[in-house]
N, C-alpha and C positions, 0 to 999 in steps of 0.2 A: 504494500500500500504506500503510495507516494503522497504524503500529507506533511505539512509543516508541523513541528512540535507545538503543543499547546500546554495549558495547565493540567490536562488529563491525557496527553499523548506524547510519548517520548521519541517519536519517529518510527517506532517499531510496534509498540504495544500500548494499550490504553490502561489507565489506572484511576483510582479514586484519589483526588488531590489530598495531600497531607497524610496519607495512610501508606503503610508498607505494602508492597506487592507480595503477598504470601498465600498462594493457593497450591502449595506443593503437596507431596504425598505423605510426609510425616504426620502433619495434623490429622489427615484423613485416617491414617492407620491408628493413631492414638484414640480417635473417636470410636472407630470400629472395634478396637480391642476392649474399650471400656463401656461400650454402649449396652444399655438395658432397655430396649424399646418396649413401650406398652403395646400389647397385641391389638391388632385391628381385626374387625370382621372381614372375612374373605369377600363378601358381597353384601351390599346394602340395597334394598329395593328402591327403585326410582320410578316415578310416574313420568313417562316421556310425554312431553306436551308440544303442541304447535307454537310457533312464534306468533305473538300478537301482531295485528296489523300496525303499520306505521301511523304515527299521529297525523291527523288531517291538517292541523295547524302547527303552532309552535309546540315544542316539547321533544323529549327523547325518551324512548322506552328501552330499558336494559334487561335482557334475559340471561340469567346465569346458566350456562351449559354445564359447567364444572371446571374445577381448578382455576385457571386464569382466562377461560374462554367465555366471552359474552357476545351476544348478538345485540348490537346497538342500532336502533331504528329512529330516524327522523323523517320529516316530510321529504327530504332530499336524497337520502341514501340509506342503505342497509349495510352495516359493517360488522366485522368480527375482530375481537382482540385475541391474540395468541391462540389460534385455533388448534386444539388438540382433541381429536376424536378417536385416536387409536387405543387399543387395549393395553398397550404398554408405553411407558415413557423411556425409550431407549433407542439405540442405533438399529436394532433389528426387531422383527415382530415377536421374537421369542426371548428378548433380553430387556432388562430394565424393570422397574416397579410396575406391577399390574394395577389396573383400576379396581378400586373398591366400590365405586359407583359408576354406572353407565352414564353417558352423556344425557342430560335432561332434555336435549333436543337432538333428534336423529340427524346425522349428516345429510342423508338423502332428502330429508324434508325441509332443509333450509330454503328460504326464499332466495332469489338471486342476490348474490353478494356483490356489492359495488366496490368495497374496499376492505383492507385488512391493516390493522396496526400490530406490528410485531416488536416486542420489547427487547428480545435478545435470543441468543442461539441455543440455550440449554434445551435438552430433549423434552422436558415437561412444558416447554413454551413454544418451541419451534419443531413441530411434528411434520416432517417432510411428506409423509404419506397423506395427511390431511391437506397440506398445502398443494401437493400435486393434483389431488382430486378437485380442489377449488379452482386452481389455475386452468385445468382442462375444461371444467364445466362453464365457468363464469368469466375467466380472464379478468379478475378485479385488479385495481391498482393495489399496491402494497407499500406501506411506509415503514422503514426500519432504520436502526442506527447505522452509522458508518461501518463498512466492512462486510455487509451482508449481501452485496449485489451478486457475487458469483454463486453463492449458495442458493439464492432465490431464482436467479436466471436458470440454474440447473433444474429447478423444480417446475419451470415452465412459465414463469412470470415475464411479461413484456414491459409493464409499466411499474418500474421500481424506483422509489424515491428514498434515497439515503439522506439522513439528517444527522447533524452534530447537535450537541446540547445547545438549546436556546434557538435553534433554527426552526423556521416554520415553512409550511408549503400549503398553498391554496389549491385544493383538489376539486373545487367547483364553486359556484356562486354562494353556496350556503355551507360549505365544508372546508374547514382549515385545521391542520394538525401542527401543533407546536411540540417539539421534542424537549423534554426536561430531564435533568440529571436524576440518577438513582445511585445508590451505594451497593454495587454488586460486582459481577465479573462475568466472563464468558469462556467457554471451552466446549468443543465437540470432539476433540481428539487430544491425545497426550502432547501433541506438538502445536496446539492452537490456542494456548492460554492467552486470553485478552487481546487476540488479534482482531476481534470485532468489538465494537462499542455496545453498551447497554443503556437503557433509559426508560422513561415513562412518557406519557403524552397528555397534553391538554387538547382535547377535541372540541372545536366550536362548530355547532350545527343545530338547526331547529331553534335558534334563539337561546341556546343553552351552552354552558361550558361543562364538559365532562373530563374529569381527571382519571386517567388509567395509570396507576402507579407502577405497573410492571412488577419486577421483583426487586426488593431493596431492604437493606438494613436501615435502622433509624439513625439519623443525624439531625439534630435540631436546626443547625444553621442551614442545611440543605433544604429542608421542607419549609422553613420559614421564608427562605428566599423564593421558593416556588410560590408560596402564598403572597409574598410582597409583589412579585412580578405578574402573577396570573390570577390571584384570587380576587374575590371569593368565587368558588365554583358551585354549580348547582348539584352535581353528583360526583362523588369520588368512589372509585373502585380500588379497594385497599387490601393488600394481603395480610392474613392473620395467622397463617400456619407455617410449618416446617421451621420451628424456632428452638428446638431442644436438641442437644445441650447448649446453653447460652454461651459458654466459653468458646464454642466452635461456630455457632450459627449467628451470633449477634452482628457480625460484620456484614452479613449478606441477607439475613431474613429478620424482619421485625417480629415482635411478639404482639399479642392483642392489646396490651397496655400501650405499647408504642404506636400501634395503629390508631388508637384513640387520640394520641398526641398529633398524629398526622392529620386526622380529621379537623382538629382545631387549627393546626399550623396553616393549612391551605384554605381555611375559611369555608369548609364544605357545608352546604345546606342539608345534604343528605348523603350518607355513605353506606356502601354495601361491601360486605366481606367477600374475599376470594382467596384462592390458594390454600384451601383446607379441604379435608374429607374425601379427596379423590385418589391421590397416590400417597402411600406411606413413604415419605422421603426421609423423615427424621424420627426422633424418639418419643414424641408426645402421642397420646391416644387420639383417636379420630375425633372425638367430641370435645376434647380439651380446649381447642381454640375458641369454640362457640361459647362454652361455659365461662372461660376467662374473659372473652369479649363482653359478655353480659355484665360480669362483675366490674370491669373497667368502665363501661358506660355508666353504670350506677354510681361508681366512685367519682366520676367526672361530672355528675349531675346533668347529663344530657337529657333532653326531652325524649319521650317515647317515640320510637321510629326514626331517630336521628342517625343511628348506626345499627344496621341489622345484618343478619346472616341468613338470607333466603336459601331454600333448598334448590337442587338442580331442576331446571326448567321453570322456576318461578321468576316473575318479572316485577320491576319497579318502574315508575314513570315520574318524570320531573318536568 
């Protein structure tokens, strides 16, 4: 990649400003050798639902498919975030964590998809099997962080828009995507650590601002800066899972208490939880994130409905 160095790119790889670049094998081995994960159910019943119609006027409807996948519909476009419909989050159909919950919306029943927001290249967010299917059927535009063009072109996409942090792209008269920072990392192979950027998005459409946080650890200055530049937002899609043990996961995944801080930092009118209950990636139990989110919401004194965790296939509208 030929790009000039910045405060988060050294000319070869990307990094989180002010933090050590440490995503090596030894911390992973230490975690795996000491891990005592809470058992998950092998399968959780899911009511597969149709996607609600697009709003006729102003507004956005968000339907949680599972993990970090949402269908976002406005009067102008139908979009997906981090589409993952496969049975496993891994490089092959037989490798990687399996789904405990089926997608709340079937891939084949999706309405025509106009566009995709992709936060980063990890297998539980960037599922090439789903992306190839969508590229073949609908040929949507796709917005992704720097470094993803080759991966996405190989999946069949023609309209690929790569953005750096704080860059924006107008995708239509009523659709604009602004990429914002996240505290995370990337890798799809042993030789590809941080060669692609990561991030979240502020999507403006239907007269609303929707914040899709992607995958991120918590850092107060980062999220307050997003709030200062982009807030308040009408709807925030915030991760609450894959956070234990904290000594290992805190740099890349926020916990439910920190998710509530993000809700406040970005000035969200309404927030919805994601990145929980689909794949067992870390040590907490399947329902722990939802229980801890409810406790954090009560402790913060948020009004009822301000930050909720709908089930797969359920929708919220703003």
